[in-house]
N, C-alpha and C positions, 0 to 999 in steps of 0.2 A: 543871188547868183543867177545868171540867164540860164533859160532852158538848155541852150545848146552845150553851155559850159557843163552843167551838170550832167548831161547827156554823155558828154565826152568823158566826163569822170567816170561815168557806169561802165561805159565802154573800155576805159583803160584799166578799170578794176576787173572786168570780165577777162579782159586779155592777160593780165597777171594771174588771175586763178587758172587760167587755161595752161599757161605755161607750167605752174606748179603741178596740177593735175597731170599734164604729160610726162612729167618727170617721175612723179610718184608710179603711175602707170608703166613706165619703161621699167623702173626698178623692180616692181613687182612682177612684171612680165619675165624678168630675166631669172627668176628664181624657179629652178627647175622641178624641184620636189614640190610636189602640188598638195598641199595642206588645206585644210577647210578654210581656216582664217585667211590664208593668203590669197586663196582663189575668190572668196567673198569679198574682200577688200580690194583686191584688183577689179572686179565685175563693179563693185560701186564706183569706184574711181573712173571706170570707163564710162559708166552712166553720166558721172558728172562732168566729165569732158565733153560728151555729146550734148548736155543741156548747156554748158557755157559756150560751146561752138554756136549752138541755135541762138543763144541771146547776143553772142557776138556779130551775127548777120543779121538780127532784129533792128530794122531802121528806127524803129520807136526809141530803142536805147540812146541813139544819137539825137534825137529830135525833142524828146519830152523830159521834163524834170520828173524825177520817182524817187523821193526819198526813201521811203520803205525798200524798194529794190536796191537802191544804193547801200543801205544799210545791210542788207542780206548779202550781196556781193562781196562787200568789205570783210564781213565775219567770214565768208568762206574762203576769201584770200588770205586773211589771217591764219587760218587753220592750216590751209593747204600748203602755205609757205613753211609752216613748222613740219608738218608731215614729209614734206618733200625734203626738208633739209635732214630729217632723221632718216629717211629712207636712203639719201644719198650716201650716208655712212657705210650702207652696205655695198655700194658700187665702190667706194674708195677703199674698202677694206682689205681687197685681195684674199678673201677668205678661200684657202685651197679647195678644189671640188664645190663650187658654189652650189653644184647639184645636190650636195648632202647639206641641205639647208636647216634641218632641224638644230644642229648644233650652232650653225653661223647665224641664223635667226635670233636664236636666244640670247646671244650677245649682246644684240642690238635691240631687238624688240620681244618682247613677251607676248603671249597668245592674248592676254587681257589689252595689251598696246594694239594690237592688231584689231581686236574686237571693238576697242573703243574708236579707232581710226574709222572703221568700216560703219560705225553708229553715227559719227558725227558727218561723215561723207554722205551717207544716207539722208541725214537731216538736211544738209544743204542742198542736196539734189532735190528733195522732195520741195522745199521752199523756193528755190529757183524755179522749179516747174510750175510751181502755183504762179508766180509773178509772170511768168512767160506765157501761160494760157490766158492770164487776164489782159496782158497787152495784145495777144494775137487776138482775141475775142473781142475788145472793146476798142481798140485803136487801129 
């Protein structure tokens, strides 16, 4: 595949990841009860959003073929789509007094789910930041 086609694919996946990250962040931000796992996961998703935003504006993703970056972005998108879909159930659940989240969250997400989500998002952020630094430094 030509470099521009691959670059467009990287950019398309970055934009898909950004969309899912925004949905996840919106839902996590709407939770009024501030639990440690919710706050940590919300911050991790926000950092991932920022990294994806920087990648989306990086001209190199449009111009260069980058297999490892594409693989990292695809893995990120796959996980973020799952997380966003799971979090969307909170938005559509119409839980009375969503501010009393302890009971509402437990129905959909256990603390271990949020902890896992936080770890996975942090891993993607770290990997994508590494790719971004390499691209910014050498290209």
